[in-house]
VOGU-3710 file (C-alpha; in Angstrom, 3 decimals, decimal comma):
1> mfdgrrkfei> 4,090/-40,834/3,867  1,757/-39,054/1,602  2,555/-40,305/-1,847  3,364/-37,774/-4,610  0,196/-38,545/-6,630  -2,061/-37,798/-3,704  -0,188/-34,575/-2,906  -0,493/-33,385/-6,521  -4,215/-34,100/-6,456  -4,643/-32,112/-3,268
11> cvapsrkrsg> -2,620/-29,229/-4,722  -4,856/-28,787/-7,711  -8,274/-29,912/-6,433  -10,782/-27,225/-5,342  -11,247/-26,866/-1,629  -14,918/-27,628/-1,668  -17,739/-27,910/-4,129  -19,403/-24,592/-4,594  -22,730/-23,973/-6,248  -23,622/-20,646/-7,809
21> meinmrhgfi> -21,521/-17,625/-6,688  -18,331/-18,095/-4,795  -18,711/-18,098/-1,012  -17,048/-14,963/0,264  -16,715/-13,057/3,477  -17,814/-9,603/2,461  -15,081/-7,525/0,808  -12,315/-9,997/1,631  -11,928/-9,145/5,406  -11,145/-11,881/7,944
31> kaaamtpkir> -10,471/-11,289/11,601  -7,280/-12,733/13,113  -6,241/-13,038/16,774  -2,872/-13,338/18,462  -3,410/-14,693/22,059  -1,078/-14,886/24,963  -2,614/-16,854/27,828  -0,957/-16,673/31,251  0,390/-20,168/31,625  2,189/-22,194/34,250
41> vadpaynake> 5,428/-23,855/33,176  5,072/-27,639/33,088  1,337/-27,619/33,883  -0,418/-28,674/30,647  -3,830/-29,249/32,238  -3,900/-25,687/33,652  -2,591/-24,273/30,355  -5,186/-26,113/28,332  -7,966/-24,429/30,415  -6,457/-21,031/29,868
51> iskgieeacv> -5,997/-21,610/26,162  -9,619/-22,874/25,903  -10,835/-19,630/27,536  -8,823/-17,741/24,966  -10,398/-19,655/22,093  -13,899/-18,936/23,500  -13,029/-15,214/23,733  -11,613/-15,071/20,278  -14,581/-16,828/18,734  -17,001/-14,463/20,480
61> kgakiivfpe> -15,118/-11,616/18,896  -15,394/-13,213/15,443  -11,837/-14,336/14,933  -11,353/-16,941/12,278  -7,564/-17,365/12,580  -6,501/-17,774/16,205  -2,785/-18,149/17,064  -1,251/-19,046/20,440  2,478/-19,025/21,416  5,098/-21,614/20,820
71> lcltgytcgd> 4,997/-24,643/23,189  2,227/-22,893/25,155  0,604/-26,209/26,309  3,659/-27,038/28,368  5,545/-23,802/28,525  8,561/-23,004/26,428  11,052/-22,958/29,321  10,566/-26,491/30,525  14,191/-27,383/29,715  15,091/-30,992/30,370
81> lflqelllaq> 11,561/-31,635/31,566  10,817/-31,982/27,876  12,478/-35,366/28,117  10,032/-36,543/30,822  7,470/-39,051/29,573  4,866/-37,718/31,937  5,052/-34,183/30,630  4,786/-35,369/26,991  1,767/-37,540/27,846  0,093/-34,670/29,730
91> akealrtvtd> 0,732/-32,468/26,738  -1,305/-34,878/24,562  -4,073/-34,845/27,098  -4,032/-31,082/27,169  -4,223/-31,010/23,381  -7,347/-33,200/23,550  -8,922/-30,653/25,911  -8,062/-27,765/23,650  -9,299/-29,638/20,581  -12,597/-30,298/22,185
101> atqgsdalvf> -12,870/-26,518/22,989  -12,851/-25,877/19,206  -15,949/-28,080/18,761  -18,630/-26,123/16,765  -16,196/-23,445/15,602  -14,932/-23,113/12,004  -11,980/-20,946/13,140  -8,461/-22,246/12,418  -6,635/-22,502/15,802  -2,855/-22,876/16,098
111> vglplekdsk> -1,513/-24,204/19,417  2,085/-25,058/20,332  3,234/-28,300/22,025  6,104/-30,845/22,129  5,288/-33,973/20,113  7,137/-37,219/19,834  7,374/-38,899/16,428  9,524/-41,826/15,471  11,432/-41,616/18,778  12,297/-37,949/18,176
121> lynvaavlqd> 10,786/-34,880/19,787  9,459/-32,004/17,745  8,434/-28,467/18,583  5,147/-28,292/16,679  2,038/-26,312/16,007  -1,210/-28,297/16,242  -3,769/-26,941/13,780  -7,303/-27,375/15,005  -10,768/-26,810/13,684  -14,249/-27,895/14,834
131> gevlafipkk> -13,005/-30,524/17,311  -10,412/-32,076/14,932  -6,652/-31,936/14,595  -5,984/-31,064/10,974  -2,175/-31,221/10,956  1,055/-30,815/12,906  3,499/-28,180/11,644  7,055/-28,802/13,085  9,581/-26,050/13,630  12,209/-26,125/10,860
141> yipsyaefye> 15,053/-24,103/12,342  16,116/-25,123/15,864  18,274/-22,448/17,617  21,199/-23,452/19,801  22,939/-20,197/20,523  22,968/-17,472/23,208  20,188/-18,263/25,659  18,641/-20,928/23,306  19,514/-24,637/23,501  16,611/-26,242/21,703
151> trhftagnet> 18,722/-28,743/19,854  19,282/-30,425/23,233  15,608/-31,562/23,095  14,114/-31,028/19,627  14,709/-32,209/16,045  14,356/-30,061/12,957  11,109/-30,657/11,191  10,731/-32,315/7,866  9,507/-30,231/4,863  7,678/-32,926/2,828
161> pescfyegee> 4,521/-33,971/4,719  4,496/-37,452/6,308  2,012/-39,459/8,279  1,860/-39,098/12,065  -0,432/-41,303/14,047  -2,271/-39,462/16,775  -5,044/-41,030/18,786  -5,527/-43,653/16,088  -5,736/-41,178/13,254  -3,280/-40,427/10,456
171> ipfgtnilfe> -2,403/-36,731/10,749  -0,275/-34,886/8,130  3,085/-33,871/9,702  5,520/-31,384/7,983  6,356/-27,803/7,358  4,932/-27,688/3,857  1,250/-27,889/4,686  -1,155/-25,079/3,759  -4,769/-24,560/4,740  -7,029/-23,330/1,898
181> adaisgltvg> -10,210/-21,824/3,239  -13,389/-21,415/1,152  -14,620/-18,339/3,093  -12,687/-15,927/0,971  -11,289/-16,637/-2,489  -7,468/-16,683/-2,068  -7,440/-17,203/1,748  -4,627/-19,759/2,290  -2,818/-19,972/5,628  0,791/-21,133/6,189
191> celcedlwap> 2,551/-21,678/9,515  6,065/-21,177/10,882  7,422/-21,180/14,397  9,568/-18,502/16,129  13,245/-18,918/14,908  11,879/-19,815/11,388  11,268/-16,068/10,970  14,876/-15,239/11,857  16,322/-17,700/9,342  17,807/-16,448/5,971
201> lppgtlhtla> 15,175/-18,449/4,091  12,101/-18,636/6,270  9,526/-21,337/5,555  7,032/-18,493/5,202  8,808/-17,349/1,926  8,238/-20,792/0,405  4,608/-20,851/1,840  3,658/-17,644/0,131  5,229/-18,729/-3,196  3,081/-21,872/-2,822
211> gatvlvnlsa> -0,046/-19,814/-2,354  -0,276/-18,678/1,266  -1,746/-15,259/1,732  -1,600/-15,361/5,561  1,356/-16,567/7,679  1,034/-17,381/11,377  3,947/-17,597/13,786  3,906/-19,334/17,111  6,730/-17,801/19,059  8,440/-17,669/22,442
221> snetvgkdvy> 10,744/-14,691/21,997  12,221/-13,402/25,250  12,895/-9,768/25,921  16,279/-8,116/25,762  16,946/-4,387/25,351  16,030/-3,353/21,696  14,957/-6,738/20,632  11,349/-5,674/20,198  12,350/-3,226/17,526  14,150/-5,943/15,592
231> remlvksssa> 11,331/-8,339/16,055  8,836/-5,782/14,765  11,077/-5,015/11,790  11,120/-8,771/10,951  7,345/-9,113/11,053  6,810/-5,919/9,012  9,468/-6,822/6,465  8,250/-10,408/6,161  4,661/-9,356/5,514  5,859/-6,718/2,991
241> rqiagyvyas> 8,219/-9,004/1,108  5,735/-11,895/0,997  2,723/-9,548/0,286  0,928/-11,328/3,028  -0,843/-11,014/6,309  1,300/-12,034/9,289  -0,093/-13,096/12,760  2,636/-13,271/15,401  1,782/-14,651/18,902  4,495/-14,649/21,483
251> agegestqdl> 4,890/-15,966/24,949  4,107/-13,749/27,976  4,905/-13,319/31,625  3,771/-16,913/32,490  6,945/-18,201/30,756  9,345/-15,899/32,620  11,609/-18,046/34,735  15,271/-18,129/35,826  17,237/-15,945/33,371  14,586/-15,199/30,844
261> vfgghnmiae> 11,637/-12,633/30,730  8,914/-12,818/28,138  6,795/-9,777/27,197  3,924/-11,118/25,117  4,884/-9,061/22,078  1,942/-9,920/19,803  1,661/-8,398/16,335  -0,646/-8,555/13,324  0,713/-7,078/10,104  -0,364/-6,760/6,528
271> ngtilaqakr> 1,930/-6,003/3,612  4,413/-4,086/5,715  1,954/-2,355/7,992  1,323/-3,202/11,621  -2,413/-3,382/12,088  -2,290/-4,323/15,832  0,444/-4,663/18,372  0,358/-5,649/22,047  1,941/-3,538/24,690  4,738/-5,611/26,081
281> ftpeniyael> 4,652/-6,805/29,674  0,903/-6,286/29,767  -1,206/-9,398/29,181  -2,995/-8,423/25,927  -4,688/-10,431/23,160  -4,885/-8,513/19,975  -7,306/-8,616/16,992  -7,230/-7,215/13,516  -8,992/-7,776/10,155  -6,710/-8,867/7,309
291> dihrlrherr> -7,792/-7,820/3,804  -7,248/-10,764/1,575  -8,618/-9,022/-1,487  -6,074/-6,258/-1,136  -3,286/-8,761/-0,822  -4,450/-10,583/-3,942  -4,625/-7,276/-5,751  -1,061/-6,416/-4,768  0,264/-9,790/-5,898  -1,493/-9,394/-9,255
301> rmstfvpqrp> 0,039/-5,936/-9,616  3,572/-7,039/-8,689  4,996/-8,797/-11,835  8,025/-9,956/-9,744  5,862/-12,004/-7,351  5,982/-15,356/-9,141  4,036/-18,120/-7,500  5,483/-21,612/-7,305  3,688/-24,628/-5,976  6,209/-27,412/-5,363
311> eqylilpvhm> 4,888/-30,899/-5,553  5,836/-31,601/-1,962  3,249/-29,236/-0,639  0,026/-30,528/0,891  -2,947/-28,247/0,511  -5,696/-29,059/3,051  -9,157/-27,645/2,298  -10,976/-26,099/5,254  -14,580/-24,848/5,391  -15,612/-21,559/6,893
321> eeeettltrt> -19,054/-20,223/7,037  -19,828/-17,020/5,095  -20,087/-14,173/7,557  -20,010/-10,396/7,744  -16,655/-9,463/9,359  -17,117/-6,557/11,767  -14,383/-4,007/11,112  -12,269/-2,632/13,878  -9,406/-1,482/11,688  -9,450/2,111/10,484
331> fgakpfvpsd> -8,828/3,542/6,964  -7,345/7,070/7,016  -9,691/9,669/5,648  -6,673/11,266/3,939  -4,585/8,324/2,639  -2,206/10,630/0,802  -1,439/12,739/3,846  0,470/11,265/6,873  -1,316/11,914/10,087  1,847/12,384/12,127
341> qeerekrcee> 3,096/15,965/11,816  6,797/15,039/11,718  6,288/12,420/9,062  3,972/14,841/7,150  6,728/17,492/7,133  9,279/14,973/5,916  6,841/13,836/3,193  6,338/17,438/2,069  10,008/18,127/1,764  10,507/14,981/-0,173
351> ilsiqsyglk> 7,751/15,738/-2,582  8,949/19,262/-3,179  12,403/17,870/-3,920  10,977/15,327/-6,448  8,989/18,016/-8,205  11,843/20,475/-8,404  14,503/17,974/-9,389  12,200/16,695/-12,082  11,853/20,146/-13,504  15,579/20,857/-13,026
361> kryehtgcqs> 16,404/17,847/-15,237  14,054/19,008/-17,958  15,696/22,421/-17,986  19,206/20,861/-18,107  18,141/18,642/-20,980  16,404/21,311/-23,078  18,776/24,219/-22,273  15,846/26,540/-21,625  16,592/29,584/-19,582  13,124/30,868/-18,688
371> avigvsggld> 9,798/29,651/-17,375  6,260/30,891/-17,927  3,547/30,186/-15,310  -0,087/31,372/-15,237  -0,629/32,498/-11,614  -4,186/32,758/-10,434  -3,778/33,272/-6,672  -5,062/29,667/-6,243  -3,371/26,724/-4,655  -2,186/24,836/-7,632
381> stlallvtvr> -0,476/27,716/-9,469  1,007/28,809/-6,162  2,601/25,327/-5,654  3,870/25,259/-9,282  5,484/28,680/-8,795  7,189/27,611/-5,565  8,498/24,414/-7,270  9,820/26,385/-10,199  11,637/28,802/-7,856  13,281/25,961/-6,173
391> afdmlglqre> 14,392/24,459/-9,490  15,790/27,708/-10,700  17,713/28,191/-7,456  19,244/24,710/-7,979  20,097/25,482/-11,536  21,682/28,845/-10,609  19,205/30,654/-12,828  17,897/34,108/-11,869  14,349/34,115/-10,580  13,703/37,074/-12,782
401> qitavtmpcf> 13,734/34,606/-15,644  10,453/33,176/-14,348  7,567/35,043/-15,825  4,519/34,832/-13,613  1,523/35,762/-15,790  -1,737/36,925/-14,236  -4,619/37,080/-16,716  -7,714/38,648/-15,136  -10,990/38,032/-16,801  -14,805/37,896/-16,006
411> gttdrtydna> -14,401/35,810/-12,808  -11,230/37,232/-11,312  -11,627/38,631/-7,819  -9,486/41,274/-6,130  -8,358/38,802/-3,532  -6,923/36,218/-5,889  -5,457/38,944/-8,256  -3,691/40,620/-5,334  -2,279/37,293/-4,066  -0,984/36,338/-7,475
421> cklaktlgat> 0,802/39,744/-7,723  2,221/39,541/-4,234  3,485/35,992/-4,809  5,406/36,929/-7,977  6,977/39,922/-6,239  7,965/38,334/-2,982  9,521/35,328/-4,829  11,448/37,583/-7,171  9,773/36,443/-10,362  8,848/38,784/-13,232
431> lsevdireav> 5,181/39,754/-13,060  3,309/40,142/-16,325  -0,362/41,129/-16,455  -2,393/40,343/-19,561  -6,096/41,302/-19,203  -7,963/38,877/-21,470  -11,429/40,346/-21,235  -11,297/42,081/-24,611  -9,621/39,124/-26,379  -12,233/36,655/-25,059
441> tvhfrdigqn> -15,050/39,070/-25,930  -13,815/39,337/-29,451  -13,397/35,587/-29,739  -16,964/35,066/-28,484  -18,238/37,516/-31,103  -16,227/35,719/-33,846  -17,759/32,316/-32,951  -21,243/33,573/-32,271  -21,146/32,878/-28,440  -23,553/35,016/-26,405
451> iddhdvtyen> -21,448/36,523/-23,676  -24,355/36,478/-21,282  -24,721/32,616/-21,706  -22,448/31,292/-18,980  -22,202/27,825/-20,427  -19,213/25,525/-20,967  -18,107/27,530/-23,984  -18,054/30,680/-21,830  -15,829/28,976/-19,316  -13,501/27,014/-21,592
461> gqarertqil> -13,010/29,921/-23,924  -11,232/31,830/-21,111  -9,157/28,790/-20,188  -7,940/28,291/-23,733  -7,162/31,928/-24,190  -4,953/31,872/-21,120  -3,176/28,765/-22,390  -2,577/30,328/-25,751  -1,049/33,440/-24,136  1,201/31,360/-21,936
471> mdianrtggm> 2,409/29,263/-24,931  3,216/32,285/-27,035  5,054/34,128/-24,321  7,076/30,966/-23,789  7,988/30,983/-27,489  8,985/34,577/-27,299  11,167/34,081/-24,287  12,588/30,755/-25,252  11,092/29,165/-22,172  8,662/26,476/-21,043
481> vigtgdmsel> 5,093/26,684/-19,844  4,988/25,027/-16,425  1,702/23,177/-15,867  -0,271/23,767/-12,631  -3,011/21,113/-12,671  -2,995/18,461/-9,888  -3,694/14,767/-9,916  -7,153/15,083/-8,347  -8,306/17,416/-11,154  -6,838/15,059/-13,709
491> algwatyngd> -8,678/12,086/-12,176  -12,004/13,947/-12,431  -11,205/15,517/-15,717  -11,635/18,942/-14,147  -9,419/20,630/-16,750  -10,201/22,361/-20,080  -8,982/20,146/-22,882  -6,222/22,058/-24,746  -6,551/24,725/-22,050  -5,095/24,416/-18,547
501> hmsmygvnag> -4,931/20,687/-19,493  -1,845/21,452/-21,574  1,668/22,570/-20,684  5,286/21,677/-21,428  5,933/20,085/-18,008  3,259/19,496/-15,340  4,981/19,718/-11,955  1,806/18,974/-9,958  0,515/16,045/-12,094  1,327/13,522/-9,407
511> vpktlvrhlv> 0,170/15,465/-6,367  -3,417/15,035/-5,083  -5,409/18,113/-4,029  -5,421/17,110/-0,353  -1,674/17,050/-0,389  -1,214/20,322/-2,385  -2,623/22,191/0,599  -0,180/20,677/3,021  2,797/21,339/0,687  1,896/25,079/0,537
521> qyyadtcgde> 1,384/25,066/4,279  4,784/23,467/4,787  6,361/26,026/2,500  4,715/28,822/4,447  5,975/27,426/7,800  9,589/26,959/6,596  10,226/29,856/4,099  11,522/32,259/6,664  9,866/35,191/4,917  6,991/36,722/6,827
531> elkktlldvl> 5,538/38,584/3,858  5,575/35,433/1,717  4,135/33,361/4,527  1,292/35,890/4,962  0,366/35,621/1,336  0,605/31,823/1,242  -1,657/31,590/4,301  -4,245/33,729/2,480  -4,006/31,534/-0,589  -4,663/28,575/1,700
541> dtpvspellp> -7,789/30,359/3,060  -9,139/31,093/-0,324  -11,927/28,768/-1,683  -10,811/26,465/-4,589  -12,290/27,917/-7,759  -11,417/28,179/-11,496  -12,906/31,766/-11,404  -14,563/31,431/-14,775  -17,896/32,847/-13,681  -18,451/36,458/-12,668
551> pvdgvisqrt> -18,091/37,073/-8,835  -21,025/38,142/-6,675  -20,410/41,353/-4,743  -16,671/40,822/-5,331  -16,695/37,341/-3,851  -15,914/34,023/-5,663  -19,203/32,628/-6,889  -17,900/29,377/-8,420  -16,616/26,892/-5,831  -15,121/23,791/-7,352
561> edlvgpyelh> -16,178/21,465/-4,537  -19,817/22,507/-4,793  -19,742/21,326/-8,435  -17,652/18,070/-8,480  -17,675/17,300/-4,740  -15,241/17,455/-1,817  -11,693/16,690/-2,898  -11,036/14,786/0,324  -13,671/12,316/-0,727  -12,449/12,059/-4,291
571> dfflyymlrc> -8,888/11,573/-3,138  -10,101/8,819/-0,855  -11,955/7,126/-3,734  -8,997/7,524/-6,068  -6,507/5,957/-3,637  -8,529/2,935/-2,780  -9,592/2,345/-6,372  -6,175/2,610/-8,073  -3,827/1,757/-5,271  -5,790/-1,062/-3,638
581> gfepakiyri> -8,105/-2,228/-6,445  -11,244/-1,953/-4,221  -14,662/-2,323/-5,770  -17,147/0,610/-5,315  -19,143/-1,213/-2,565  -16,009/-1,765/-0,508  -14,907/1,830/-1,007  -18,318/3,064/0,036  -18,255/0,845/3,126  -14,874/2,060/4,426
591> acesfrniyd> -15,657/5,644/3,341  -18,773/5,622/5,541  -16,592/4,585/8,501  -13,737/7,002/7,771  -15,998/10,008/7,227  -18,627/8,963/9,806  -18,667/12,311/11,598  -18,157/14,458/8,489  -20,521/13,357/5,742  -23,862/11,564/5,737
601> kdvilkwlkt> -23,925/8,196/3,830  -26,111/9,645/1,042  -23,608/12,499/0,495  -20,737/9,946/0,236  -22,811/7,826/-2,193  -23,688/10,919/-4,315  -20,098/11,866/-4,846  -19,003/8,292/-5,323  -21,284/8,106/-8,334  -19,813/11,377/-9,571
611> fykrffaqqf> -16,296/10,033/-9,156  -16,812/6,887/-11,245  -18,751/8,678/-13,986  -16,119/11,364/-14,333  -13,163/9,063/-13,950  -14,196/6,866/-16,810  -15,544/9,579/-19,055  -12,550/11,848/-18,755  -9,761/9,280/-19,479  -9,225/10,805/-22,945
621> krsclpdgpk> -7,759/13,908/-21,233  -5,349/11,762/-19,269  -4,329/9,844/-22,376  -2,404/12,863/-23,697  -0,995/14,493/-20,592  2,245/16,350/-20,668  5,239/14,860/-18,758  5,333/15,399/-15,033  7,001/13,747/-12,097  5,509/10,831/-10,206
631> vgsvavsprg> 5,698/11,502/-6,549  3,643/8,722/-4,831  2,279/5,221/-5,228  -0,790/6,488/-7,114  -0,336/8,231/-10,543  -2,481/8,739/-13,601  0,122/9,216/-16,305  -0,695/7,249/-19,467  3,044/6,469/-19,777  3,340/5,079/-16,194
641> dlrmpsdaca> 0,850/3,744/-13,796  -2,487/4,118/-15,556  -2,626/2,358/-18,946  -6,403/2,736/-19,329  -8,360/2,892/-22,661  -10,111/6,199/-23,243  -13,305/4,423/-24,209  -13,571/1,849/-21,418  -17,140/1,067/-20,342  -18,044/2,034/-16,801
651> diwlkqveel> -21,266/0,091/-16,526  -20,241/-2,646/-14,086  -18,767/-0,043/-11,680  -21,789/2,209/-11,983  -24,131/-0,573/-11,591  -22,602/-1,678/-8,332  -22,780/1,926/-7,147  -26,499/2,170/-8,069  -27,140/-1,022/-6,024  -25,679/0,405/-2,832
//
């Protein structure tokens, strides 16, 4: 037995001496493989050759964690043949063959076999690396129900690691063994076998609390109708609950015999998301890159994830060479927008409900009976008006009590003006027009601003005049000013301080620009009003602009995305920075892949620099935002998700961007 003092020392000792900077696979990615060889039941020598071929294939593809099915060296369905001395001896011989096949590789390989210890038989995973057996992990929960009768042959595994003598060597044996790799800071692998995942308290739960960031499962799960759905749910929920990677390798058609059929349902998941999944009944090895840095970020963020490292755990250090992991996984170019249309429509309905119910509650609390919205004919103010109409309908208030104010000035075009008026009328709101040209001109004269100097004062003066008008109308009508600015604008600080930056309730504050467009499109598709739909579609077709500079030949001259960059890029940067904690170099790397056929790398880099500069410089605007409903996993409210100092230094982020 491994004495407690030694176990404690292993738990706290570093994996390997490191000089200088930490060894790290770039950006925390490591490739995993779930392999299903076509085996022969009760033919260990043949199976060893097939498994060795699988190891070679996986290593060529760059896999560093390679998982094979439960009892794959002999076959899971051997039945009473497991009691035969010859089969057990041949299994050991086969393990030697497979172990030799790992020579020269730093990948962690998990292979299943029956192993005798102290006159009892155990269903174990042999953990191999570079020609050595590192440990044996026994199955903890032995099923004996329905088609399973494993207790006839196997004994439940011990938790506390003990000594097992294999080929003259003392090998650790127990469920509570973890493998801490030095290739990526935080990469620690734990193992469980098949039924362990189905148990009320899986070993994987204890493994993750003890430090495991990746769980592997060697399984022989047969197919029955609907079982694949339940199996997938278990893998997804386990990886989500544990905030871990999960590599599930299951037996395939080679195991099928008598009453059981096996489909090779391999899965690789990460924090509740399936990264790769084999098509059942088709021999298929699967690969995916697990993001260890993202998992660590998520665990740091989740205050309810409380690590515990019991003394009975054995932490074995393993060395892996530093390498560049080739990425095959994809990162959605629009992380806020579901790619599936049905899911996207469901998401849009849910967000509109969150926005309108949030506003409804504010009205119920304050007792206000009217709303004031500045409508420009643009996307954001259109969405805010639609949400307000929904809230008023739920409250039983008349839509006429919504005052939609259009305030034409120097940059207003006929197209946006007409759309603003049409929206108010088709929705049944009260339209109010306040031409602010004269008021702004007088104001500029008062402060000595040259009206021909189209600088920031020229632009912001118009925005602040509009906000002043909205606030005063709200006072006169006993209502509230509904804010229209979206989360993407707030992230970039693309708002006039004490201008459109201010309102009494910002219904769009949690909605990114890329999603605003889909919400308006969804409303157009489902409103059942052809006139309203026609106007909404034209709003969608209008370039995004604050319209603060004079038009050219009646056409918008000031396009927001020409000035601050494409919103789809900024939303991408925002999501992976705030939600995932990615560093600039990692965001740039995945952005270049996600937008490969859309933007050149130098264009992506240009706007990435802009994003970081503006995000840090404009925090002071976010520090005093009005209330607004949180709708997704990313938000910038100073009272909620983003507690960021207004004067934080951006140097370390910008320096990394400059080095790209």
